Structure formats: structure tokens, C-alpha cells
C-alpha positions in Angstrom: -6.7 -2.3 -24.1 -10.1 -1.5 -23.5 -12.1 -1.6 -26.2 -9.6 -3.4 -28.7 -10.7 -6.5 -30.5 -8.4 -9.6 -29.6 -7.9 -10.0 -33.8 -6.7 -6.4 -33.9 -4.1 -6.9 -30.8 -3.1 -10.4 -32.4 -2.4 -8.4 -35.7 -0.4 -5.9 -34.0 1.6 -8.5 -32.2 2.4 -10.2 -35.3 3.0 -6.9 -37.2 5.9 -6.1 -34.4 7.5 -9.6 -35.5 7.0 -8.9 -39.4 7.3 -5.5 -39.9 10.8 -5.3 -38.5 12.6 -7.5 -41.2 13.7 -5.4 -44.0 11.7 -4.7 -47.0 8.7 -5.8 -45.4 5.1 -4.2 -45.8 2.0 -5.1 -44.7 -1.4 -5.0 -47.1 -4.9 -5.4 -47.0 -5.5 -8.5 -49.8 -9.2 -10.2 -50.3 -9.9 -9.2 -46.6 -6.6 -10.9 -45.1 -4.1 -8.8 -43.7 -1.0 -10.0 -45.9 2.8 -9.3 -45.9 5.0 -8.6 -48.6 8.3 -8.3 -49.7 9.4 -6.8 -53.2 5.8 -6.6 -54.1 5.3 -10.7 -53.6 3.0 -12.1 -51.0 5.1 -14.2 -48.4 2.5 -14.6 -45.6 -0.8 -13.7 -43.9 -2.9 -13.9 -41.2 -5.9 -16.2 -41.4 -8.1 -17.7 -38.4 -5.8 -18.7 -35.8 -2.5 -18.6 -37.3 -0.1 -16.9 -39.8 -0.2 -18.5 -43.5 3.6 -18.8 -45.0 4.7 -19.6 -48.5 7.8 -22.0 -48.8 9.4 -24.5 -50.9 6.9 -27.6 -51.2 9.4 -30.0 -49.9 10.0 -27.7 -47.0 6.2 -27.7 -46.4 6.0 -31.2 -46.3 8.8 -31.6 -43.9 7.1 -28.8 -41.7 3.7 -30.5 -41.6 5.1 -34.0 -40.3 7.8 -32.6 -37.7 5.9 -29.9 -36.1 2.3 -30.3 -34.5 1.5 -26.4 -34.9 2.1 -26.3 -38.6 -0.9 -27.2 -40.9 -1.9 -26.8 -44.4 -2.9 -23.4 -45.4 -6.8 -23.5 -45.8 -8.4 -19.9 -46.0 -12.1 -20.1 -46.3 -11.5 -23.9 -45.9 -9.9 -24.7 -49.2 -6.0 -25.5 -49.3 -4.5 -22.9 -51.6 -1.3 -24.5 -52.7 1.3 -27.2 -51.7 3.7 -24.1 -51.3 1.6 -22.7 -48.3 1.7 -24.0 -44.5 -0.3 -22.3 -41.5 1.8 -21.8 -38.3 -0.7 -21.5 -35.3 0.6 -20.3 -32.1 -1.8 -19.3 -28.9 0.7 -16.2 -28.1 1.0 -14.3 -31.3 4.6 -13.0 -29.8 5.7 -16.5 -30.3 6.1 -16.1 -33.8 9.4 -14.5 -32.9 10.5 -18.3 -32.8 9.5 -18.6 -36.5 12.0 -16.0 -37.4 13.8 -18.1 -39.4 11.1 -19.5 -41.6 9.7 -16.2 -42.4 13.1 -15.2 -43.6 13.3 -18.5 -45.6 10.1 -17.1 -46.9 10.8 -13.9 -47.8 13.9 -15.2 -50.0 11.6 -18.0 -51.8 9.3 -15.3 -52.9 12.0 -12.8 -53.8 13.6 -15.6 -56.3 10.3 -15.6 -58.1 10.0 -19.2 -57.8 6.4 -19.9 -59.6 4.3 -23.0 -58.4 
């Protein structure tokens, strides 16, 4: 659309994937577009990707098994061993990661701490 920023369009594409999941809401948190379930953040848009919270063992496995998964580093600082960033050139392709998004939702709803 004319006059629409690429970041806005990307957010709308990611919203289309995540906001259709049951109980997911989008909020702004420290200038990040974040996604919550049961008032707990499980994902957020950062840079060219989506940050996602998962169990540390899953994070490690994904970093070694997928070339589009990296440590989550908003502002250049690694946040936690429970966060990864998935990068996709086409934001509509996050549909392929629905299983991971659902796993993240279950992980944060379980109330597991760091």
C-alpha cells in the first residue's frame, strides 16, 4: 500500500499469523511489538525477525539445526538462554513456525521461570 512503511506491513503479516492463535493479544513493550498469552509475553518482533521464548534445550537444538534461528539480541544484547530469534525474509512464512509458536505459548502459560 502506498505510504505504508515496510515495518508496518511486516507487523501486519506477523499479526495475521499470531493473533489467530487462541488467547493471543498484541501489546507494545519497550518499543517492541510483543505477543502475550495469559498476560505473559511469548514472542515479539525485533529487527528482521521474531523473538520467541522456549525451553533452553529447545533453543539450543534449534540454533544448531536451523540456519534461520539465532540468539535473541534486542539492542545487541543476548536476553536469555530461553529466547531465540527466527528470521524469515517473507513474514507470511512464519505460518511454517506455528508449531513453535504454540510450544512457546504452552511454555509461558506453564509459568516456568528462568
